[in-house]
N, C-alpha and C positions, 0 to 999 in steps of 0.2 A: 429290408424287403425290396426287391427290384420292381417297383411299380412304374410302368411306362406311362408317360403322358404326352400331351401334344408338344410339338417343337415350335413351329411358327405360330400356330393358333392357340397353343397351350396357355391357359390363363388361370388355371385352378382358382376360380373365384373372381377373375376379372370379368366385368359384365359388359353389358350395355350395347345395344345396337340401335338401329334406326326405327322410328315409328313413322310410317309414311301416311301422314294425314294433313289436312288443311290447317289443323291447329298445331302443327309441328313446332312452331316457334313461340308458343305460349306456355308459360310455366303453370304448373298446378298451384292452386291457391294456398295449399298447405305448406309450400316450400318458400322460405324467406328469399327474397330477391337480393342478391349480393351486389354491392357497389364499391368502387375504389374508396379508400380512406384518404384523408387529407395528407397524412404522412407519406403515402405512396409516391406522390409527386416529388417530395423532398428526396426520397430514397432513389428514385430514378435519376435525378440530377447527380447525386453522389456516385451512384454506380457508373454512369457513363463518364463522369469526370475522372474517376480512378482508373477505369479501363483505358481511356484515351491517354492519360498521362503516364501510367505506371505498368500496364500490362506489357509482357515481353514482346508481343506482336503489336506493332504500330499500324493498326488498321482503322479505317473510318467506317462508321455505320452508314451504309448507303443502301440503294435499292437491292443490290445483289445480296447483301447480308440480311436485309429485311426478309427476303424470300427464305433464307435459312432459318431465321427466327420463326417465321410462320410454320415451316415444316417441323421444326423442333417442338413448337407448342402443340401442334396437332398430335405429334408422336407422344408427347408427355401425357396427353389425355387418352389417346387411342392408338397405342403403338401397334396393336394387332389388327387395326382397321375393323373393329367389331362394335363400334358405337355409331359412327357417322355414316351416312349414305353418300353416294356420289353427288346427289343433289345438294346435300349439306355442304360438302367441300366446294362444289362449284359456287355456292352462295358466298362462302367465306372468302373465296379466292379474290374477290374484288378488293380485299384489304391487304393482299399479300405483299405489295410493294409500297405500302404507305406506313408500315410499322416504324421505319426509321424516322419518318417525319413525326409520328406520334411520340416517339421517345424524346425527340428534341423538344416537343411541346409538353413533355411530361404527362402524357395522356395514355391511359390503359383501358379505355372504354371498350375497345374491340375485344381485348382478351376476356373481359368480364361477360361480354355478349356471347362469345363462343362458349365459355364455360357454362352459362345458363342453359344453352341449347344442349350441351353435353350432358348436363345433369338430368334434363328432361328425357333424353334418349336412354340414359341408364335406367331411370325409373320405369320407363315403358318396357324396356327389354326384360327387366326382372319380372314383370307381370307375365310375360310370355314364358320365361324360363320356369316359372312355378307350374305352368300347365304341363310342361315337359316332365317335370319331376313327379307330379301327381299321376301322370299317365303310365309310369313304369317303363321298363326296358326289356327288350327281347335280345338276350345275349347269345341265342342260338343262330341268329342270322349271320351269314358270311359276308361281312362288309368291313371296310377299313376307313381310316381317316388320313388325310394328306399331311405329311410331315415335311414336305419340301421347303427349302430355304427361300424359294421365290416369293417375293412380296405379293400378297393378295391384293387384287384390285378393290376399290371401294364398291360395296354392294350396290347393285342397280335396282333390285326389287325385293319385296318382302319375302317371297317364296325362297329366294336364294339365301337370305338371312336365316330364315327358319330352319332350313335344311342344314346349314352350317352349324347352327346352335344345337340342333338335335344330336349331331355327332359329338360335339364338344361335351355336352352334358352326359351323353351316354358313355363316353370315354372316362369321364370323372367318376360316374357311377360304377363302372367296371373296375376301376382302380380300388374303390372302396370295398367292392365285393371281394376282390382278391386279398384285401387286408383283413377279411373276416367278418365284415358287416352283413347282416341279413337285409331283406328288402325294406323293412320298416326303418332299420338303422341308416340305410343309404338315403332314403327320402328325408329322414330327420336331419342328417348331416348336411345335405345339400340345401334343404330349406333354410336351416339356420345360417348357413354360409352366405346365401344370397340376401336374406333379410338383414343380416348383420352388415352386409355391404351397402344395402339401401340406406340403413341408418347412418353409416359412416359417410356416404357420399352426400347425404342431406345435412350433415353436420359441418361440412367444410365452410370456413368463414372467409372473409375478404383477404386476410393475410395469406391463407392457403392458395387462393387463386392468384394472388400477386406473386407468390413464390414460384408457382408453376410457370408463369410467364417470364419472370426475371431470370429464372434458370434457363429458359429457352434462349434468352438474350446472352447470358453469361457463357453458355456452352457453345456459342458460335465461335468463341475464341479458342478454348481448349477444354478437355474433359475435367481438368482440375480447377477450373474457375467456376465457382458456384455462389449462388445467393441463398442465404438462410433466413427464413422469417424468424421473428423473436422466439416462438415456441420451438422451431426446428433448431435454432442455435442452442437452446437449453437442452433439447434432446440429444443433439450431436455431442454435447459435453457430458452426457450421462456416462459416468465411468463406473461400471458395475464392479470394479475390483478395489475401490478405495473405501468409501463410506459404508457400502453395503455389500454383503456377500452375494456372489452371483457367479457367472461363467467367465467374466473377464472379457467383455466385448463392448464396443460402442455401436449403438443401433440407430438407424434412421428409418424413415418411412417413405416408400415410393408407391403412391396410390394405395392399393389395399394390401401391399406386402410390407412386412418388417424385414429390413435389409441390414446385413452386417456391414458397417462402414469401416470398422477397424477391429482387429483382434489384438488384445493387449498382451504384449510379450510377458511370458511367465505365468499367465493365468490359465485356468482350466481349459478354456477353448483352445488356447495356443498349444497346450500340452496334448490335446486330443489329436492334433495334426490333421483334423478333418474340416474344420470350419475356417473360411477365408473371406476376405473382402468381397462384397457383392453377392454372397450366397443369400438366399431368401428363406427365412424361417416360416414354415406353414403349419406346424403343429407343436404343442408343448404338453408334456405329461409329467406329473409329479411321481417320482419313484416308479412303481410298477403299475400305476393307474392308467386308464385309457387316455389316448391323446385328445387334447382339446384343439379343434380346428381354429386357427387364429387368422385365417385369411379374412381381410376386411376389418380387423380390429384396429383400434387406435393404438399408436405406439406405446403410450404410457400404460395401457392395459396389458399389452404383451410383456412389457418390462416387469410389471408386477408379478406375472406368472413365472417368469424366468428367475427372478430373485427368490432367495430363500435362505434358511439357516446354513451355516457352515457345516459341511459334512453330509448334507442331504443330497439326494440324487434328483436330477432333472433330465428328461429325455426330450430330444428335439427331432422333429422331421424337417428336412430342408431340401431346397433345390439348389444344386451346384451351379454356380455361374458358368455359362457356356455349355452346360449339360443338363438342360431343364426338362429332359424327357424321363428322368429317373428321380424318384423320391428316395432320399437317403435318410438314415437315422444315426444319431450319436447319443451316447449316454455319458453324462458329465456329473462329477461330484463337485458341488459348490464349495468355493474356498474364499478366504479373505487373502488379498494379494498385497505384498509389500515389496520394497525395493530388492530385498534379498531373493525373492522368488524370481524376479526378472533379471537378475544379475548373471554374468558369465559363470559357467561351471566347467570344471575340468575332471577328467578321469583318465586312468592309465589302462590300456587294453593291450595285453601281450599277444602278438601275432607270430605264429610259427611259419618259417619259410626255409625249406630244406632242413638242415640240422641246427638252425639257429633260431632263437626266439628274440623278436624285436619288441622293445617296450615303446609303444606308440601312445602319445597323449592326444586326447580329443578335447578341445575347448569349444563348448557350445555357447554361442552369443545370440540371445533372443532379440536384442535391439542395441542400437548405439546410444546408450543412455549417458546422461551427464547431469549432475545436480547444479544447475545454473545459479540458483540462489546462494548456495554455499560458495561457489566460485566467485560470484559478484561481491560477496561479503568478505572475501580475502581469506577464507578458510583454507589453510595449506593442505588439509586432508580431505578436500571435497571428493565426493564419490563420482567415478566415471568408469566407463568400460575399459579404456586403455590402461588405467591404473590397476583395475582388477585383473586384467589379462596379464599384466606385467608380474603381479604377485603369483598368479597361477603358473606362469612359465617358470618362475623361480622354484616353486614347489616341485614341478615336474622335473626340473633339472637336478634337484636334490635326490630324486629317485632314479637318476640315470636314464632319462628319456632319450630315445634314439631318433624320434621324429615327431612332428606336431601337425595335427589337422585342425584347422579352424572351420567349425561347422556353422554356416550362415543360412542354412535352410529355414525358410519361413521368417527370415529377418527382413522386415519391411523398411528398415532404415532408422533414422534418428538424427542426432546432432552431427552436423558436418565437421566441426572441429575434432570430434572423436574418431571419425573415419580417417582423418589426417594423422592424429596422434597414434592410432592403432597401426596404421601403415608404417609409422616411424619406428616401431619396435623391430621391424624386419628389414628396413632399408636405411642407408645412410642419408645425410642431408640431401634435400632435393625436392622438386615439385611433386605434388600428389594429384592435384585436380585443378582444372581451370574453370572459372565461373564467368560466364558472359551475361552482362546485365542488359536491361531493355534499352539503355542508351548506347549500346555497342561496346562499352568498356569491358575489358577482359582482366580479371584478377587471377593471378597464379598463386594458388594456395600451396604453401610449402611445409615440409617437415624440417624444422630448424634444429633438431637434436642431433648432435654429432655422434657418429658411431652406430653400431647395430646391436640391439639388445639380445636378439636371438638370431644366430646365423646358421642353424642346423636345417635339415630337410623339412620342407614345409608344403602342405597341401591345403587347399581351400575347397570346401564342399558347398555347392550352391544348388538351388532349384528355381522353378519358375516363380516362386513367391519371394525370392530374394530381390530386394528393390532398393533404389535410392542410395543411401550411404553404403549398403552392402555391395552395390555395384561399383561405387567409387573405390572401395578397398580392393575388391577382386580385380578390377581393371588395372589398378596401380601395381599390384603384385604380379599380374600377367605382363604388363608393359615393361616392368623392370626385370623380367625373367627370373623372379625371385623364388617362385613356387609354382606348383601345378594347380590349375583350376579344374575341378572335377564336378560332374553332375549335369544339370539341365541348363539351357539358356535362361538367363535371368529375365525379370519382368520388363525392363526397358523404360523405367521412369527416370528421365534425366532432367527434371525440372524442379524448381523450388517455389513454394507458395508462401503468401503472407495473408493474414486475416485482418480485415478492417471493420471495426465495430462502428455503426453509424451514430450511436448515441454519443460517441466521442466528439462528433462534429456539431451536434446539437445538445450540449450538456444540460440545458434547461428545458428541453422538450419533455412534457409530462408523460408521454407514452413510450413503451419499449419499441425500439426499432431493430431492424435486421442487421446482418453481417454479410460482408463480401469476402470470399476467399479467391485470390487471383494469383496467377503465375507471373513472377517478375524476373526470374533468372533461369539460366540453363547450364547444366554441367557438361564438361568435356574432359576426356582422358588427357594425360600428359602428351600422348601421341597426336592429339588434335581431334580425334574422333569423338563424336557424341555417343553417349549410351542411350539416348532417346530413341524409342521405338525398337531398336535392335538388341538392346541389353548387352550382356557380356557372354560371349560364346566360350564354353569351357574347352580346355585342351583335350580332355577325354569326355565325350558326351554320352550320357546315360539315356536309356529309353525314357520318353516322357509322354504322359497322357494329355498334356496341355500344349496344343499347337498355338503359335503366335496369332493365327487368324481367329482363334476362339477365346484366348485368354492372354492378357498382357496389354501393355500400352498400345501396341500396333493394332490391336483388335478394335480400337476406337477410331472411327472415321475422322474425327476432328482433332486427333492428337497432333501435337507439334511434330514437324518432320525431322528426320535425321539429317545432319549436316556435319561439317568438320571445319575446324579453324587451323591456324598454323600450329605446329608442334612446339611445345616448350622444350628447353634444353635439359636433357636428363641423361644419366649414364647408366645403362642397364648393367645388372650384376653378371648376367650370363650364367647364373647358377643352373638354370634350366635350359638345355640346348634342344635343338630340333631332333637330334638323335635320341635323346632321353624320352621326349614326348612320343616319338614314333615307336620306340620300344614298348612304352606303356600302353599305347593303343593296340599293338599286336597282342600283348598279354590280355588285355581286356576283351578283344574279339574272341580269343580262345575261351575265356571264362563264360562268355555269352552262350557258347555251344554246350557247355557241360554243367554249369551251376544250376541247380534245381530252382532256387528262388528267382534268379534272373530270368530263367525260362518261363516260370509261372508269371512273373511280372510282365513279360512281353506278351503273354497270352491275354492277361487282363487288359492291357493297354489296347491290344488289337480289338478285343471285344467292345471296349468302351468307344473306340473310334468308329467301329461298325455301327453301333447304336446311334452315334451322332450323325452318321451319314445316311441312315435309313430314310426312305422317302414316304413310308406309310406305316401305320400302326393298326393291327387287327382290333376289331371291336367284337370278336367272337370269344366267348369265355374259354372254350376248350383250347383254342390256339394260344391265347395269352397265358393260360395256366401251364400249358406244355412248355412255353418259352421260359416262364419263371422257374419251373421245376428243373429244366435243363441247366439254367444258370446256377441254381443252388447245388446241383450235383457236381458241376465242374468246380465250384468253389470248395466243396468238401474234399474232392479228389486232390486238388492242389494243396490243401492243408495237410492231408495225409502224406503226400509225397515229400513235403517240406519236413514234417516231423520224423519221417523215416530216414532222412538224410543226415542224421546226427553225426555220423562219423566224418562227414565233410567238414563240419564246424570244428571238430577236434583238431583237424589239420591247421585251422586258423588260430584257435585259442585254447588254452588249457583250462580255463575257468568255466564251470558249468553256467554260471550267471552270465558271463560274457558270450558263451555259445548261444544262449537264449536271446540275448540282445542282438547278436548278429543275425540270427534266424529271422527275427522280426523286422530287421532293417537291412535289406539286401544292398541298399545304396551305401550305407555306412560300412558294411562288410567289404564290398568291392573297393571302396575308397581306401580303406586301411590296407587292403592287400596291395593296391598300387603304391601306397605310401611306403610299405615295407620293401617293395621292389626298388623304389627311389632311394631308400636308405642303403639297401644292398649295393 
């Protein structure tokens, strides 16, 4: 259901604004006052020592960075500027440039003071929100809410706050009405949502507050450097695909949202191709039951809802990262995941071109996996992606394969040695990737296996969710001119992280301590260019709904910058020439004009981008309903056009099953068509 919500102001359940009173800085008696714990001073010392010694960026915590920490911390509590007033922020600003000194003194009193005021503001604002909910809503009025990307100023008076919140709550209520709820259902859902948030915000403990602040410190370095409190470390490692049946995702909590931190390769969420890192889960339903609104829930409670018996259905409502004006839904069948499910798979798809049928192999690789334990123990048959792909290629060759496509879409990376070993199946001895460490030393990682295991026509299919090791492999294939890279520009993560557990440094300390994940190295292509921020640009670029400004490494303001180092010595194969690439691009441009599914895809992407760029959202029921109906009609029409174009698919493939697969995956279809042309 295309439920539109706020963009900049959208908080579906994020609360809290200012209460302008002389008692503003006094907490209610019913709320426990939070104070730093003894261990927090120890953890500050460890964090700053590790960052100063080992982080890739050699930077000192000074007044300038102190200002960034201050802004980060306020954003972590009030990203949409809906809790604090301008008066609050002016009061806090006297501490803005002393936080570096506080860190050196291992003091976090300021952070706890700001959080105490934040919690008071949240509780006060919930009281006002409830009056808005109880008063009901007039959806016949012709008004709208601002969706512009411009950052809102801090509120200067209560009237401004109240009007802002009136529109926010009204928009949320209208979304619920469009989903089928009546007036009483709307009031009940919103009341429970905000009361649940009140309970959650009042349950935060000192470790939670410390984590908010230390993350504000860590993220001044780069977006992949993070501090995890003891409970967050445990939740980060919840792997719902191993000991318990579930959807196959690792979840974390960001204020009152449950956020996907990682989608496990091979799991149900991965197979859906809909859920990705940083998406926010806002509703959970068992089977065909009604959705339970989980905004404001504690992470462990949301996890319990999502988990369930193998073979059962769970439905999720979620907000797409970078597209938070639309509520999406996905239905998932819970499974138990094992290594076999996340391993590489191969299939043969015959593609007709002219009077000839080409047997094309598609090898799908969910992740760059490797059984490190078996390898360390000297097991000669240890499991790895490169070994599996080698066997898959052998099998395809026994069936007279004419060309092979490596499908790396949604592959977020994995073991660096496997990216090198996999590349070594397609090129002779030579460098594959360069790794620059924090001390400036550069290691050239090489494929040491002589000879080429597969020297036939090769294509690599990537998308915006292909990252890290996927980018290393794709970049090497491209730099060696060994195969064609097809699809979308990749994610752009060219860094490597390491986790440090603080209890290792204090083994006799009786309490659980946190962990620090930090960036210590950076990847570079053999040509010397970093993949950081810019990713790998395909030779033939397909339409993409995900702009770099909205999704990917470069969308994060504190991401490490792109740069380059000296090229390593390597000998390109020249299998793929500029003329071949230009010919394939011309063929692809013609397909864009006539292929039904590619045309529909372009329409969907254009519509999605238009939604992202809109500056206002109607709060009128009829206007919103008309827009929703129009979107549903267009989707139905596109589906009918695709199904009526069956003869088009017969030109590509003789198998009815393959025709269905190609109809549902226009990127795969077009990639195979270009690979067939390469074979030809």
